[in-house]
N, C-alpha and C positions, 0 to 999 in steps of 0.2 A: 289675460291684459299685464305686461307686467307692469310696474309704473319703475322712476326712479330709488327709492327703497329698494324694490326690492330686485334689481339689477343683478346677476352677479357679476356683469366683470365696471364696475365704476370708472369712468371717465373725468379725471382728474388729472388736472395738472400739477407738474411737483413741479416744483421754484427751487432755483439753485445753481451752479456751475458748472458746468462740462469741463472736461478734463483740456481736451482744448483751452478751455479761457485758462482754466489756471497754471498751466505750461505756461504762457507767452505772457501774461503778470509774472512767473517765476522766474525769469527770460530777463525782462525789461529792468526787477528786479535786481538781476546779477547785472550787467552789463552796469545800470546807476552803479549801485555798489564798487564796480571794479577803474570806474572812474572815479569815484570820491577818493576810495583809499588811496589811489597815487594819487593824485592830489594831494593829500594828507602827508603821505609817505616823503614827497620832495619838497614837500614846506616844512619837514620835522631833519630834514638833512639839509636844508637851507638853510634853516638854525645852526646846526652846528657845523659849518662851512664857517659862518659871521662869525661862530665861537671860536673858532681856531686862531681864527683872526684874531679877536680878542684873548685871546692865552698865550696866541707868541711876541703881541705890542706890552702882555702886563710882561715875561719874561726879559722881553728883550731891555726893558727902565727895572728890574733887579738884577740883571748884565753892567747897568749902565751907575745903579746906588752900588754896585762890587768895585766897578770899578776907579770912582770916584775913594771910594773908604779903599784900597789897597792897592789903590796904582796900578792896577795888570786888570788883564782880562784871567776870567774864570780858566782852570784846565774844562775844567765840564761841566756842566748842570749839578753836574748833580754837588759842589763846590759849595750850590748854591745855598744846598740845605746842612751843610754839612765843614766842623771847624775843619781844617788842615794847615798842611807848615806857613802858607803863605799866610791865614787869619792870624795861625797859634791857636793856642788853648784857651777855654771857658771864651770864644765868642763869643756874637749871637749871629744862626744864619737867620739870613734871608728871608728866604724860607722855612718854616717848618718842619718837623720830621712828619707830622700831621697828615700833612697839604702839601705828601709830593705828587696830588696825581695837577696840580698846578704846573708839572711837569711832562703832563700826556695830554696828549692830544684829544678832542670828546670824541671820538672813534677809542682809549687806549691803547692806541699809537705814542708811545717817546717818542721828544722833538728829538729834531737828529742837528747837534749846537756843531759849528766847525769855528775856531778860531785860524785867524792869519793873523803870521809875525807877532798879536801879541797887543794887536792893532785897530783890528775888526773883526767880526765875526761875520756867522751868518746860520739861521734858527729857520728849524724847518718842519712843515708837518704834512705828511705824505700822506693828507689824504686817508678817504676813507679803508680806501684798501692796502695802505702801507705799503702797498709799491712804488719805485719810482715811478713816476711822469701819471699825465692821465689826466679823461675829459673831470667836470660834471663839478659832479663830491667826491670825485680819485682827485684833482686837483694840485699840485702841489703848492701846498703858498707859504709863503715866508719872506722875515726880516732881517735885516744887518744892522748893523750898529758901528760903529758911535754913530 
């Protein structure tokens, strides 16, 4: 007679997860990760859009300050950081040369500056894609002055 100790094939139940259970868990984790990454990415792009609006207003203030100091609008945004024939040699630039990124939008595209009749201007950011037109983060933002 065979007792349990001498049994040739013990019938013990092994604990653990099956391959199907592991795959289902991985799919769920992947879906949650994709959803959360999308939300985080959208929040970052939304923050960049708000930063673009703030930087546009800052550049507008610098242009208005330039007009008050020199009684005319700058010919280009570079006039805010360089001395020229209007400002004269030895001027104090309104934007330091080391701070040239203040003339760039958060997507590292330069702001577009258009001057009309030395009385008004428009500064634009072409959005994340750097192209004219678009929706969402690709939307073109602009401010006008004075």
